[in-house]
C-alpha positions as CSV (number, residue, x, y, z in Angstrom):
1,M,-31.3,-65.4,16.7
2,M,-32.1,-62.0,16.5
3,G,-35.4,-60.5,15.7
4,Y,-36.8,-56.9,14.4
5,V,-39.5,-54.9,15.2
6,F,-41.6,-52.1,13.8
7,A,-44.8,-50.5,14.9
8,T,-47.8,-49.5,13.0
9,G,-50.1,-46.5,14.0
10,S,-51.7,-43.4,13.0
11,C,-49.7,-40.1,13.1
12,W,-51.0,-37.8,16.0
13,T,-51.1,-34.8,13.7
14,C,-52.5,-36.0,10.3
15,G,-53.9,-39.4,11.3
16,K,-52.1,-41.2,8.5
17,M,-51.0,-44.8,9.1
18,F,-47.5,-45.4,9.0
19,T,-44.6,-47.9,10.2
20,F,-42.1,-46.5,12.7
21,N,-39.3,-47.6,14.9
22,P,-41.2,-47.5,18.5
23,V,-38.1,-46.6,20.3
24,R,-37.0,-43.6,18.0
25,V,-40.2,-42.1,16.2
26,P,-40.5,-38.5,16.9
27,S,-43.7,-38.3,19.3
28,V,-45.6,-35.9,21.6
29,K,-47.4,-36.7,24.6
30,D,-51.0,-36.6,24.7
31,G,-53.3,-35.3,27.5
32,N,-52.8,-38.4,29.5
33,G,-49.0,-38.4,29.0
34,V,-49.1,-41.3,26.4
35,R,-46.5,-40.9,23.6
36,Q,-47.9,-40.1,20.4
37,P,-46.0,-41.1,17.0
38,I,-45.6,-38.1,14.4
39,C,-45.2,-39.4,10.7
40,R,-42.1,-38.2,8.6
41,D,-44.3,-35.9,6.4
42,C,-45.5,-33.9,9.6
43,M,-42.1,-33.8,10.9
44,E,-40.5,-32.2,8.0
45,H,-43.4,-29.8,7.5
46,A,-42.9,-28.8,11.1
47,N,-39.3,-28.2,10.7
48,K,-39.7,-26.3,7.5
49,I,-42.1,-24.1,9.5
50,R,-39.4,-23.7,12.5
51,Q,-36.6,-22.8,10.0
52,E,-38.7,-20.2,8.3
53,R,-39.1,-18.8,12.0
54,G,-35.6,-18.9,12.8
55,L,-35.9,-21.9,15.1
56,E,-33.8,-25.2,15.3
57,P,-35.5,-28.1,13.7
58,F,-36.7,-31.0,15.7
59,P,-34.3,-33.9,15.4
60,I,-35.4,-36.9,13.2
61,P,-33.5,-39.9,14.1
62,A,-32.1,-41.5,10.8
63,D,-33.8,-44.8,12.0
64,A,-37.0,-43.4,13.2
65,Y,-39.2,-44.9,10.4
66,E,-37.2,-48.2,10.0
67,P,-37.5,-51.5,12.2
68,C,-35.5,-51.5,15.4
69,D,-33.6,-54.5,17.1
70,E,-36.0,-56.6,19.4
71,N,-33.2,-55.8,22.2
72,E,-34.1,-52.2,22.2
73,L,-37.6,-52.6,23.5
74,Q,-38.2,-52.3,27.3
75,F,-41.0,-53.9,28.8
């Protein structure tokens, strides 16, 4: 039997609640070194600005906002 997992949290940038793949969601480390998730809207906005400035966009994994296989989690 296999299970799936998704996390629910607030975006570090805008504060909006959203669900995400806890393994692949784009994130930043806060002042304490803890990974904080970034929602799709904020990632797409950041990438638009980066592209306008001639920079490469940050990668957004295709499954970043989908559930993950429970076996991908590391405890």
